[in-house]
C-alpha positions as YAML, in Angstrom:
chain: A
units: angstrom
residues:
- id: 1
  name: MET
  ca: [-42.33, -227.76, 20.45]
- id: 2
  name: ALA
  ca: [-44.59, -226.25, 17.81]
- id: 3
  name: TRP
  ca: [-47.18, -228.38, 16.01]
- id: 4
  name: ALA
  ca: [-45.04, -229.13, 12.91]
- id: 5
  name: SER
  ca: [-41.56, -229.45, 14.46]
- id: 6
  name: SER
  ca: [-41.40, -233.24, 14.13]
- id: 7
  name: TYR
  ca: [-42.58, -233.08, 10.50]
- id: 8
  name: ILE
  ca: [-40.00, -230.41, 9.68]
- id: 9
  name: ALA
  ca: [-37.25, -232.49, 11.30]
- id: 10
  name: ALA
  ca: [-38.28, -235.51, 9.21]
- id: 11
  name: LEU
  ca: [-38.36, -233.42, 6.02]
- id: 12
  name: LYS
  ca: [-34.84, -232.15, 6.78]
- id: 13
  name: ARG
  ca: [-33.73, -235.81, 6.96]
- id: 14
  name: GLY
  ca: [-35.18, -236.30, 3.45]
- id: 15
  name: GLU
  ca: [-38.29, -238.16, 4.59]
- id: 16
  name: THR
  ca: [-41.82, -237.73, 3.28]
- id: 17
  name: VAL
  ca: [-44.40, -237.00, 5.99]
- id: 18
  name: ILE
  ca: [-48.11, -237.81, 6.18]
- id: 19
  name: PHE
  ca: [-50.32, -236.09, 8.73]
- id: 20
  name: ARG
  ca: [-53.73, -234.54, 9.41]
- id: 21
  name: PRO
  ca: [-53.52, -230.77, 9.94]
- id: 22
  name: HIS
  ca: [-56.35, -229.13, 11.88]
- id: 23
  name: GLY
  ca: [-57.89, -225.73, 11.37]
- id: 24
  name: ASN
  ca: [-60.03, -223.94, 8.82]
- id: 25
  name: SER
  ca: [-57.57, -221.51, 7.24]
- id: 26
  name: MET
  ca: [-57.07, -223.71, 4.18]
- id: 27
  name: THR
  ca: [-60.72, -224.72, 3.68]
- id: 28
  name: GLY
  ca: [-61.35, -225.33, -0.01]
- id: 29
  name: LYS
  ca: [-57.88, -226.78, -0.51]
- id: 30
  name: ILE
  ca: [-57.39, -228.78, 2.70]
- id: 31
  name: GLU
  ca: [-60.23, -229.48, 5.13]
- id: 32
  name: SER
  ca: [-59.52, -229.76, 8.85]
- id: 33
  name: GLY
  ca: [-58.29, -233.28, 9.65]
- id: 34
  name: GLN
  ca: [-57.82, -234.28, 6.02]
- id: 35
  name: LEU
  ca: [-54.78, -236.49, 5.37]
- id: 36
  name: VAL
  ca: [-51.94, -234.74, 3.51]
- id: 37
  name: THR
  ca: [-48.61, -235.91, 2.12]
- id: 38
  name: VAL
  ca: [-45.70, -233.47, 2.21]
- id: 39
  name: GLU
  ca: [-42.34, -234.02, 0.52]
- id: 40
  name: ARG
  ca: [-39.04, -232.25, 1.13]
- id: 41
  name: VAL
  ca: [-38.35, -229.21, -1.04]
- id: 42
  name: SER
  ca: [-35.17, -229.75, -3.02]
- id: 43
  name: ASP
  ca: [-32.74, -226.91, -3.69]
- id: 44
  name: SER
  ca: [-33.49, -227.10, -7.42]
- id: 45
  name: MET
  ca: [-37.29, -227.07, -7.09]
- id: 46
  name: GLU
  ca: [-39.00, -223.98, -8.47]
- id: 47
  name: LEU
  ca: [-41.52, -222.65, -5.96]
- id: 48
  name: LYS
  ca: [-44.52, -220.83, -7.43]
- id: 49
  name: PRO
  ca: [-47.65, -219.04, -6.22]
- id: 50
  name: GLY
  ca: [-50.44, -221.49, -5.50]
- id: 51
  name: MET
  ca: [-48.19, -224.21, -4.09]
- id: 52
  name: ILE
  ca: [-49.04, -225.42, -0.58]
- id: 53
  name: VAL
  ca: [-45.92, -225.51, 1.58]
- id: 54
  name: LEU
  ca: [-44.93, -226.42, 5.12]
- id: 55
  name: CYS
  ca: [-42.97, -223.39, 6.27]
- id: 56
  name: ARG
  ca: [-42.03, -221.01, 9.05]
- id: 57
  name: VAL
  ca: [-42.94, -217.31, 8.95]
- id: 58
  name: ASN
  ca: [-42.01, -214.97, 11.80]
- id: 59
  name: GLY
  ca: [-41.44, -217.95, 14.11]
- id: 60
  name: GLN
  ca: [-44.82, -219.60, 13.36]
- id: 61
  name: GLN
  ca: [-45.29, -222.83, 11.42]
- id: 62
  name: TYR
  ca: [-47.86, -223.07, 8.63]
- id: 63
  name: LEU
  ca: [-49.13, -225.40, 5.95]
- id: 64
  name: HIS
  ca: [-50.21, -222.53, 3.72]
- id: 65
  name: LEU
  ca: [-50.02, -221.18, 0.19]
- id: 66
  name: ILE
  ca: [-47.26, -219.33, -1.55]
- id: 67
  name: LYS
  ca: [-49.07, -216.12, -2.53]
- id: 68
  name: ALA
  ca: [-46.22, -214.33, -4.32]
- id: 69
  name: VAL
  ca: [-42.53, -214.66, -5.11]
- id: 70
  name: GLY
  ca: [-40.31, -211.66, -4.49]
- id: 71
  name: PRO
  ca: [-36.68, -210.87, -5.13]
- id: 72
  name: ASP
  ca: [-33.86, -212.74, -3.41]
- id: 73
  name: ASN
  ca: [-35.81, -216.00, -2.89]
- id: 74
  name: ARG
  ca: [-38.47, -214.39, -0.69]
- id: 75
  name: TYR
  ca: [-41.97, -215.83, -0.58]
- id: 76
  name: LEU
  ca: [-45.24, -214.33, 0.63]
- id: 77
  name: ILE
  ca: [-47.18, -216.97, 2.58]
- id: 78
  name: GLY
  ca: [-50.90, -216.91, 3.30]
- id: 79
  name: ASN
  ca: [-53.99, -219.00, 3.85]
- id: 80
  name: ASN
  ca: [-56.86, -219.85, 1.48]
- id: 81
  name: LYS
  ca: [-59.13, -217.18, 2.98]
- id: 82
  name: GLY
  ca: [-57.22, -214.13, 1.81]
- id: 83
  name: ARG
  ca: [-55.01, -213.57, 4.87]
- id: 84
  name: THR
  ca: [-51.25, -213.29, 4.53]
- id: 85
  name: ASN
  ca: [-48.76, -214.41, 7.18]
- id: 86
  name: GLY
  ca: [-45.79, -212.48, 5.82]
- id: 87
  name: TRP
  ca: [-42.64, -212.93, 3.79]
- id: 88
  name: THR
  ca: [-40.13, -215.71, 4.42]
- id: 89
  name: ASN
  ca: [-36.87, -216.95, 2.94]
- id: 90
  name: ARG
  ca: [-36.58, -220.13, 0.94]
- id: 91
  name: SER
  ca: [-34.60, -221.65, 3.81]
- id: 92
  name: ASN
  ca: [-37.81, -221.51, 5.88]
- id: 93
  name: ILE
  ca: [-39.79, -223.57, 3.36]
- id: 94
  name: PHE
  ca: [-39.34, -227.20, 4.31]
- id: 95
  name: GLY
  ca: [-41.87, -229.19, 2.33]
- id: 96
  name: ILE
  ca: [-44.45, -229.09, -0.41]
- id: 97
  name: CYS
  ca: [-47.88, -230.70, -0.23]
- id: 98
  name: VAL
  ca: [-48.08, -233.30, -3.00]
- id: 99
  name: PHE
  ca: [-51.32, -235.08, -2.07]
- id: 100
  name: VAL
  ca: [-54.53, -234.32, -0.18]
- id: 101
  name: GLU
  ca: [-56.77, -237.31, 0.56]
- id: 102
  name: ASN
  ca: [-60.31, -236.95, -0.79]
...
């Protein structure tokens, strides 16, 4: 089971999840161990560059930024240090970060 599988399952059930992600790829937006709140992405929600999303790209799970929106509901995902993870479909975006504890 990957690190976010239980959070993704809860989001699919319509639940809001609260957790502390670890790592430095989002430093400046989310610090390692900082408490975040992630809500389910609804079908009608417009996803835009700059939003922090819980998603899957090429089989890996990330709490990263939407960097760009392409045709056919494709989204370029990347971290806050300039690296991109790749393109993913909207169906692989499970939640949006709505709060980061200070």
